[in-house]
C-alpha positions, 0 to 999 in steps of 0.5 A: 912795289906796292902790292896790297892794301888790306881793307880790313886793317886800314884805319883810313888815316891817309898817311900812305897817300900823304907820305908817298913821294910818287903820288901812287895812292888816291886817298878816299874819305872813310875808305882805304886808299886806292893804288891809282898809279902803280907804275909810279911806285919807287918801292921806297917802303915809306907807305909801309913804314907809316902804316901802323896798322900793317895794312900795306904790303910792299914787295921787294921787286921794284920792277913788277908787282906780284899777285900777293894775297893777304893770306900769303903775306901773313903766312910768310911773316913779311906783312909789316916786317919792314916797319918792325925791323927798321925800328921805326916806332922804337922811340914813339911816345918818348918825349926825349925824341919828339922832334921828328925832322929825321923823317924828312916829311917836308922833303917827301911832301915836295917830291909828292907835289912835284909828282902831282903837277907833272 
């Protein structure tokens, strides 16, 4: 479950709010997003995958949010671990792999729109 947004690292890109299939975040202009609907988090890790600044921490427990701090996540080495170990950025910038359909952005956009309209 999403546990932490690190404001100091956030670039205000809005990718987490854009990609979240459950509409958990509210994007704010020139500010970090707000975790507005924590109970809707599916623990899919998409927000963490798309956050190149490692400003988000998603805990593995999909039932309960723990009280994780930036210091605790950083000390454990788990901050940004999922994105790094998934190989998500492995081919970033390589023109041979410019087609990103495998990220299924349109599928998640439809899911997000459904979540917003319920």
